[in-house]
C-alpha positions in Angstrom: -68.6 -50.4 46.5 -65.7 -51.2 44.0 -63.1 -49.1 46.3 -64.2 -51.2 49.3 -63.9 -54.6 47.6 -60.5 -53.7 46.5 -59.3 -52.7 50.1 -61.2 -55.7 51.6 -59.4 -58.0 48.5 -55.7 -56.2 49.4 -56.3 -56.8 53.4 -57.1 -60.7 52.5 -54.1 -61.1 50.5 -51.9 -59.5 53.3 -53.6 -61.6 56.1 -52.7 -64.7 54.1 -49.5 -63.5 53.5 -49.3 -63.6 49.7 -48.4 -60.2 49.3 -46.5 -60.0 45.9 -42.8 -59.0 46.3 -39.0 -59.4 45.8 -37.6 -61.9 48.3 -33.8 -62.1 49.3 -33.6 -63.9 52.6 -31.1 -66.3 54.6 -32.0 -68.3 57.5 -31.3 -71.3 59.5 -34.0 -73.8 59.8 -34.5 -77.0 61.7 -34.1 -80.2 59.7 -33.2 -83.5 60.7 -32.7 -82.4 64.3 -29.9 -79.6 63.3 -30.0 -76.0 62.1 -29.4 -75.9 58.6 -28.8 -73.0 56.1 -30.7 -72.0 53.4 -30.8 -68.7 50.8 -33.9 -67.7 49.3 -34.0 -65.2 46.3 -36.6 -64.2 43.8 -38.3 -61.4 42.1 -41.9 -62.3 43.3 -42.4 -64.6 46.3 -45.5 -65.8 44.6 -43.5 -67.5 41.8 -42.8 -71.2 41.9 -40.4 -72.6 44.1 -37.2 -74.1 42.9 -34.7 -76.0 45.3 -31.4 -76.5 43.9 -29.5 -79.5 45.3 -25.6 -78.9 44.9 -22.7 -81.4 44.1 -20.2 -82.7 46.8 -21.0 -84.0 49.1 -19.4 -81.3 51.2 -19.3 -78.7 48.7 -21.0 -75.4 49.1 -22.1 -73.2 46.0 -23.7 -70.6 48.0 -21.3 -68.0 47.4 -21.4 -68.3 43.5 -25.0 -69.0 43.2 -26.1 -66.1 41.7 -24.0 -66.7 38.6 -26.1 -69.5 37.5 -29.4 -68.9 39.3 -29.8 -65.1 38.7 -31.8 -65.6 35.6 -34.1 -68.3 37.4 -34.7 -65.5 40.1 -37.0 -63.7 37.8 -39.1 -66.7 37.4 -38.7 -68.7 40.4 -38.1 -68.9 43.9 -34.8 -70.2 44.3 -33.7 -72.0 47.1 -30.0 -72.9 47.7 -29.2 -75.2 50.6 -25.9 -76.2 52.4 -26.3 -79.5 53.6 -25.2 -81.3 56.7 -21.5 -80.9 57.3 -21.4 -78.1 54.5 -21.0 -74.5 54.7 -22.6 -72.3 56.8 -24.7 -75.4 58.3 -21.3 -76.9 59.2 -20.0 -73.6 60.6 -22.9 -73.4 63.3 -23.3 -77.2 63.9 -21.8 -80.6 63.0 -23.9 -83.6 62.3 -24.9 -85.6 65.9 -25.4 -88.5 63.5 -23.1 -90.5 61.0 -23.5 -89.5 57.6 -25.4 -91.8 55.4 -27.1 -91.3 51.9 -30.8 -92.2 53.6 -30.0 -89.5 56.5 -29.5 -87.1 53.9 -32.5 -88.3 51.7 -34.8 -87.6 54.9 -33.1 -84.1 55.5 -34.2 -83.3 51.5 -37.8 -84.5 52.1 -37.8 -82.5 55.5 -36.8 -79.1 53.6 -39.3 -79.9 50.7 -42.0 -80.2 53.1 -40.8 -77.0 54.9 -40.7 -74.9 51.8 -44.2 -76.2 50.4 -45.6 -75.2 53.8 -43.8 -71.8 53.8 -44.7 -70.7 50.4 -48.0 -72.1 50.5 -47.5 -74.2 47.3 -48.4 -78.0 46.5 -45.5 -78.6 44.5 -42.1 -77.2 43.6 -39.4 -77.7 40.9 -36.5 -79.9 42.0 -32.7 -79.2 40.3 -29.8 -81.1 41.3 -26.2 -81.6 40.3 -23.9 -84.5 40.6 -24.0 -85.4 44.2 -27.2 -83.7 44.6 -28.8 -86.1 42.1 -28.3 -88.8 44.5 -30.6 -87.2 46.4 -32.8 -85.8 44.0 -33.6 -89.2 41.5 -34.7 -90.8 45.1 -37.2 -88.2 46.3 -38.5 -87.6 42.7 -39.0 -91.2 42.5 -40.8 -91.9 45.9 -42.7 -88.6 46.0 -43.4 -87.6 42.3 -46.5 -85.7 43.6 -44.5 -83.0 45.2 -42.8 -81.8 41.8 -43.7 -79.8 38.9 -40.4 -81.1 37.3 -37.1 -82.8 38.3 -34.1 -81.4 36.4 -30.8 -83.8 36.7 -27.6 -81.9 35.6 -24.5 -84.5 35.3 -26.4 -87.1 37.3 -24.6 -89.9 39.3 -26.3 -93.0 37.8 -23.5 -95.7 38.4 -20.7 -94.0 40.2 -18.6 -97.3 40.6 -18.4 -98.0 37.2 -17.7 -94.3 36.3 -14.9 -94.0 38.8 -13.3 -97.4 37.2 -13.6 -95.9 33.7 -12.0 -92.4 34.7 -9.0 -94.0 36.4 -8.6 -96.2 33.0 -8.6 -93.6 31.0 -6.3 -91.2 33.2 -3.8 -94.1 33.7 -3.8 -94.8 29.7 -3.3 -91.0 29.0 -0.4 -90.6 31.9 1.3 -93.9 30.3 1.0 -92.4 26.5 2.2 -88.9 27.4 5.3 -90.5 29.9 4.3 -88.3 32.6 6.1 -90.3 35.5 4.6 -88.6 38.5 1.3 -89.1 36.8 1.8 -92.6 36.4 3.2 -93.1 40.0 0.4 -91.4 41.7 -2.5 -92.9 39.6 -1.0 -96.4 40.4 -1.5 -95.8 44.1 -5.2 -95.6 43.5 -7.6 -98.5 44.1 -11.4 -98.2 43.2 -13.4 -98.1 45.8 -10.8 -95.6 47.5 -9.0 -97.2 50.2 -7.8 -93.6 52.1 -8.0 -90.2 51.4 -4.7 -90.0 49.5 -6.0 -92.2 46.7 -9.1 -90.1 46.1 -7.1 -86.8 46.3 -4.3 -88.2 43.3 -7.6 -89.5 41.4 -9.1 -85.8 41.6 -6.0 -84.1 40.9 -5.1 -85.7 37.7 -9.0 -85.6 36.6 -9.1 -81.9 37.3 -5.7 -81.4 35.4 -7.3 -83.5 32.4 -10.1 -80.9 32.5 -7.8 -78.0 32.1 -8.3 -76.9 35.9 -4.9 -78.1 37.6 -4.8 -78.0 41.4 -2.1 -75.2 42.1 0.6 -75.2 44.7 -1.3 -73.0 46.6 -4.4 -74.6 46.6 -2.8 -78.2 47.5 -3.1 -78.1 51.2 -6.6 -76.8 51.1 -7.7 -79.3 48.6 -6.0 -82.5 50.8 -7.7 -81.1 53.9 -11.0 -81.3 52.0 -10.6 -84.3 50.6 -9.2 -85.9 53.8 -12.1 -84.6 55.8 -14.7 -86.1 53.6 -13.4 -89.5 53.1 -13.2 -90.0 56.9 -17.0 -89.0 56.5 -17.9 -91.1 53.3 -16.9 -94.2 54.6 -19.8 -94.0 56.6 -22.1 -93.4 53.5 -24.5 -96.0 53.0 
């Protein structure tokens, strides 16, 4: 009788899709009318789901995510996502709609709903970094019933004020140190950025301040990235 019950229980678990196993998959799912790329990793697929919203916009951390989610994967099913116009999602398809914050917030909600259905859970954990917190704060505030917890890393609170304070600090430093190139390039920057070059100069010297100078070999790639995203960001609401 005991053996029959165990067999019945095993069959029931298998039928309902709750067989305990490690998971390491990647797939394109339909979100917001386009195919969007996600990576799903965890030691146990029955663990709570944790969705990570990366910074940017336009920055994919998919290739290095294991470095900061490796330990989390022991306790969570960790989901990484290349948002529209980013990484592998962009490689497959461009956004047919102009990018807006509200559009990307809707993408986020749709992805969360999909994950909850896929893993048969009522809630998940949401973690966001930088630009990702623009999406995360909105979603967590509007749909708190969907989350066990929301973790914000370097959250964007008042980006306009942050940019103004950063530019003022960098200009003061450049003048104090007598760096003529830095003074000249930062003098061209206004907040809000009027073009991609202003954003490039602002980020170039911020990276330098943080000890992450843009090397000569990286300049073209960084300029290309900034130029492309400024064109898109003009339409962000």
